[in-house]
PAGUTI-736976 format. One line per field, with one value per atom (N, C-alpha, C): residue in one letter; x negated, y negated, z; residue number from 1; atom name. Coordinates in nm, 3 decimals, padded with zeros to 5 digits. Layout:
// residues N
residuo: [a; ...]
X: [X; ...]
Y: [Y; ...]
Z: [Z; ...]
num: [NUM; ...]
atomo: [CA; ...]
//
This chain:
// residues 73
residuo: [m; m; m; l; l; l; t; t; t; v; v; v; t; t; t; v; v; v; v; v; v; f; f; f; c; c; c; g; g; g; r; r; r; v; v; v; g; g; g; m; m; m; q; q; q; s; s; s; s; s; s; v; v; v; l; l; l; q; q; q; d; d; d; d; d; d; g; g; g; g; g; g; s; s; s; s; s; s; k; k; k; v; v; v; n; n; n; p; p; p; a; a; a; e; e; e; a; a; a; q; q; q; m; m; m; l; l; l; m; m; m; r; r; r; v; v; v; v; v; v; v; v; v; d; d; d; l; l; l; v; v; v; r; r; r; r; r; r; g; g; g; g; g; g; i; i; i; s; s; s; p; p; p; t; t; t; d; d; d; v; v; v; g; g; g; i; i; i; v; v; v; t; t; t; p; p; p; y; y; y; a; a; a; a; a; a; q; q; q; v; v; v; f; f; f; r; r; r; y; y; y; t; t; t; w; w; w; c; c; c; l; l; l; p; p; p; s; s; s]
X: [08.119; 08.180; 08.321; 08.416; 08.555; 08.584; 08.640; 08.681; 08.832; 08.894; 09.040; 09.078; 09.167; 09.220; 09.368; 09.410; 09.551; 09.599; 09.713; 09.773; 09.912; 09.938; 10.070; 10.133; 10.254; 10.323; 10.434; 10.429; 10.533; 10.641; 10.756; 10.869; 10.908; 10.818; 10.852; 10.897; 11.012; 11.067; 11.132; 11.131; 11.190; 11.340; 11.412; 11.557; 11.585; 11.665; 11.699; 11.831; 11.824; 11.946; 11.952; 11.965; 11.970; 12.106; 12.102; 12.224; 12.234; 12.354; 12.381; 12.393; 12.334; 12.352; 12.493; 12.530; 12.666; 12.697; 12.593; 12.613; 12.641; 12.603; 12.638; 12.528; 12.431; 12.339; 12.205; 12.167; 12.039; 12.052; 11.941; 11.944; 11.837; 11.860; 11.764; 11.762; 11.642; 11.625; 11.555; 11.631; 11.572; 11.460; 11.474; 11.371; 11.242; 11.253; 11.136; 11.069; 11.147; 11.093; 11.015; 11.069; 11.000; 10.869; 10.870; 10.749; 10.643; 10.682; 10.588; 10.532; 10.615; 10.567; 10.466; 10.484; 10.385; 10.251; 10.255; 10.131; 10.063; 10.140; 10.085; 10.024; 10.096; 10.045; 09.917; 09.912; 09.793; 09.675; 09.699; 09.592; 09.536; 09.624; 09.580; 09.506; 09.561; 09.501; 09.374; 09.375; 09.260; 09.169; 09.225; 09.147; 09.079; 09.106; 09.043; 09.088; 09.208; 09.262; 09.348; 09.334; 09.415; 09.558; 09.659; 09.797; 09.818; 09.741; 09.756; 09.699; 09.626; 09.569; 09.655; 09.771; 09.860; 09.972; 09.996; 10.105; 10.195; 10.324; 10.421; 10.508; 10.523; 10.600; 10.728; 10.840; 10.970; 11.061; 11.147; 11.235; 11.362; 11.381; 11.508; 11.492; 11.568; 11.563; 11.601; 11.697; 11.739; 11.625; 11.543; 11.430; 11.322; 11.301; 11.205; 11.248; 11.377; 11.428; 11.403; 11.426; 11.407; 11.261; 11.169; 11.026; 10.990; 11.040; 11.011; 11.066; 11.184; 11.248; 11.173; 11.113; 11.044; 10.903; 10.842; 10.704; 10.696; 10.596; 10.577; 10.530; 10.557; 10.517; 10.367]
Y: [-08.739; -08.673; -08.626; -08.659; -08.623; -08.489; -08.397; -08.269; -08.260; -08.224; -08.215; -08.072; -08.017; -07.883; -07.896; -07.832; -07.835; -07.691; -07.665; -07.533; -07.548; -07.472; -07.469; -07.335; -07.338; -07.216; -07.185; -07.067; -07.025; -06.946; -06.936; -06.865; -06.744; -06.690; -06.577; -06.459; -06.407; -06.293; -06.328; -06.454; -06.495; -06.515; -06.471; -06.493; -06.643; -06.683; -06.824; -06.850; -06.934; -06.965; -07.116; -07.187; -07.332; -07.374; -07.459; -07.506; -07.656; -07.704; -07.848; -07.898; -08.014; -08.068; -08.124; -08.156; -08.205; -08.337; -08.418; -08.547; -08.539; -08.429; -08.415; -08.390; -08.482; -08.467; -08.404; -08.399; -08.341; -08.190; -08.119; -07.973; -07.919; -07.797; -07.730; -07.582; -07.524; -07.381; -07.325; -07.264; -07.213; -07.112; -07.021; -06.921; -06.987; -07.084; -07.157; -07.233; -07.294; -07.368; -07.274; -07.157; -07.061; -07.015; -06.987; -06.943; -07.052; -07.175; -07.286; -07.309; -07.296; -07.315; -07.208; -07.084; -06.979; -07.016; -07.073; -07.116; -07.227; -07.326; -07.439; -07.392; -07.310; -07.260; -07.180; -07.099; -07.020; -07.111; -07.216; -07.311; -07.378; -07.413; -07.481; -07.384; -07.266; -07.171; -07.108; -07.065; -06.992; -07.077; -07.180; -07.259; -07.379; -07.405; -07.516; -07.652; -07.657; -07.783; -07.846; -07.975; -08.046; -08.063; -08.047; -08.068; -08.208; -08.306; -08.441; -08.454; -08.353; -08.354; -08.279; -08.232; -08.155; -08.246; -08.241; -08.315; -08.220; -08.238; -08.155; -08.249; -08.217; -08.301; -08.227; -08.292; -08.240; -08.358; -08.345; -08.456; -08.462; -08.365; -08.357; -08.389; -08.486; -08.525; -08.409; -08.328; -08.214; -08.114; -08.098; -08.006; -08.062; -08.193; -08.256; -08.229; -08.247; -08.221; -08.075; -07.984; -07.841; -07.812; -07.871; -07.850; -07.900; -08.017; -08.073; -07.983; -07.929; -07.841; -07.709; -07.660; -07.531; -07.537; -07.654; -07.666; -07.642; -07.563; -07.547; -07.677; -07.695; -07.819; -07.827]
Z: [-13.316; -13.431; -13.393; -13.477; -13.453; -13.521; -13.444; -13.499; -13.491; -13.602; -13.607; -13.640; -13.562; -13.588; -13.619; -13.725; -13.764; -13.773; -13.714; -13.720; -13.782; -13.887; -13.947; -13.910; -13.860; -13.819; -13.918; -13.975; -14.068; -13.997; -14.060; -14.001; -14.084; -14.163; -14.249; -14.164; -14.195; -14.123; -13.990; -13.952; -13.826; -13.842; -13.741; -13.740; -13.745; -13.838; -13.849; -13.779; -13.677; -13.602; -13.581; -13.691; -13.683; -13.629; -13.526; -13.463; -13.479; -13.492; -13.497; -13.353; -13.324; -13.189; -13.175; -13.054; -13.028; -13.099; -13.125; -13.188; -13.336; -13.402; -13.541; -13.640; -13.656; -13.767; -13.732; -13.605; -13.567; -13.555; -13.576; -13.574; -13.481; -13.434; -13.348; -13.382; -13.377; -13.400; -13.277; -13.184; -13.059; -13.081; -13.178; -13.203; -13.250; -13.336; -13.385; -13.270; -13.184; -13.070; -12.977; -12.949; -12.863; -12.925; -13.056; -13.125; -13.118; -13.143; -13.142; -13.003; -12.901; -12.765; -12.726; -12.775; -12.749; -12.812; -12.932; -12.999; -12.920; -12.877; -12.802; -12.670; -12.596; -12.469; -12.491; -12.595; -12.626; -12.661; -12.739; -12.772; -12.647; -12.556; -12.433; -12.341; -12.321; -12.227; -12.281; -12.406; -12.461; -12.547; -12.607; -12.701; -12.640; -12.511; -12.445; -12.495; -12.551; -12.601; -12.492; -12.472; -12.374; -12.428; -12.343; -12.388; -12.447; -12.402; -12.456; -12.596; -12.642; -12.777; -12.877; -12.834; -12.920; -12.971; -13.100; -13.160; -13.237; -13.226; -13.297; -13.380; -13.507; -13.598; -13.637; -13.616; -13.657; -13.689; -13.789; -13.823; -13.737; -13.647; -13.575; -13.427; -13.378; -13.237; -13.145; -13.187; -13.105; -13.091; -13.195; -13.188; -13.095; -13.098; -13.006; -12.862; -12.833; -12.699; -12.661; -12.753; -12.726; -12.695; -12.771; -12.744; -12.606; -12.569; -12.438; -12.328; -12.351; -12.255; -12.240; -12.349; -12.348; -12.287; -12.290; -12.242; -12.092; -12.050; -11.906; -11.843; -11.718; -11.650; -11.629]
num: [1; 1; 1; 2; 2; 2; 3; 3; 3; 4; 4; 4; 5; 5; 5; 6; 6; 6; 7; 7; 7; 8; 8; 8; 9; 9; 9; 10; 10; 10; 11; 11; 11; 12; 12; 12; 13; 13; 13; 14; 14; 14; 15; 15; 15; 16; 16; 16; 17; 17; 17; 18; 18; 18; 19; 19; 19; 20; 20; 20; 21; 21; 21; 22; 22; 22; 23; 23; 23; 24; 24; 24; 25; 25; 25; 26; 26; 26; 27; 27; 27; 28; 28; 28; 29; 29; 29; 30; 30; 30; 31; 31; 31; 32; 32; 32; 33; 33; 33; 34; 34; 34; 35; 35; 35; 36; 36; 36; 37; 37; 37; 38; 38; 38; 39; 39; 39; 40; 40; 40; 41; 41; 41; 42; 42; 42; 43; 43; 43; 44; 44; 44; 45; 45; 45; 46; 46; 46; 47; 47; 47; 48; 48; 48; 49; 49; 49; 50; 50; 50; 51; 51; 51; 52; 52; 52; 53; 53; 53; 54; 54; 54; 55; 55; 55; 56; 56; 56; 57; 57; 57; 58; 58; 58; 59; 59; 59; 60; 60; 60; 61; 61; 61; 62; 62; 62; 63; 63; 63; 64; 64; 64; 65; 65; 65; 66; 66; 66; 67; 67; 67; 68; 68; 68; 69; 69; 69; 70; 70; 70; 71; 71; 71; 72; 72; 72; 73; 73; 73]
atomo: [N; CA; C; N; CA; C; N; CA; C; N; CA; C; N; CA; C; N; CA; C; N; CA; C; N; CA; C; N; CA; C; N; CA; C; N; CA; C; N; CA; C; N; CA; C; N; CA; C; N; CA; C; N; CA; C; N; CA; C; N; CA; C; N; CA; C; N; CA; C; N; CA; C; N; CA; C; N; CA; C; N; CA; C; N; CA; C; N; CA; C; N; CA; C; N; CA; C; N; CA; C; N; CA; C; N; CA; C; N; CA; C; N; CA; C; N; CA; C; N; CA; C; N; CA; C; N; CA; C; N; CA; C; N; CA; C; N; CA; C; N; CA; C; N; CA; C; N; CA; C; N; CA; C; N; CA; C; N; CA; C; N; CA; C; N; CA; C; N; CA; C; N; CA; C; N; CA; C; N; CA; C; N; CA; C; N; CA; C; N; CA; C; N; CA; C; N; CA; C; N; CA; C; N; CA; C; N; CA; C; N; CA; C; N; CA; C; N; CA; C; N; CA; C; N; CA; C; N; CA; C; N; CA; C; N; CA; C; N; CA; C; N; CA; C; N; CA; C; N; CA; C; N; CA; C]
//
């Protein structure tokens, strides 16, 4: 039996600091990346979820890079 867990993270009340990457069209939000990484780390440490079972969806390449940079090794 396949069990799927989905977590949606809202940004209500969060400081919005969207930055443009050096290339021009991609965007990154450092505060959002940090919040999301705290959620992912908590799911892995307390929720017993494997890091390979976590997927993060974002339309911005700069945000993907930020998530990769924020993840602990």
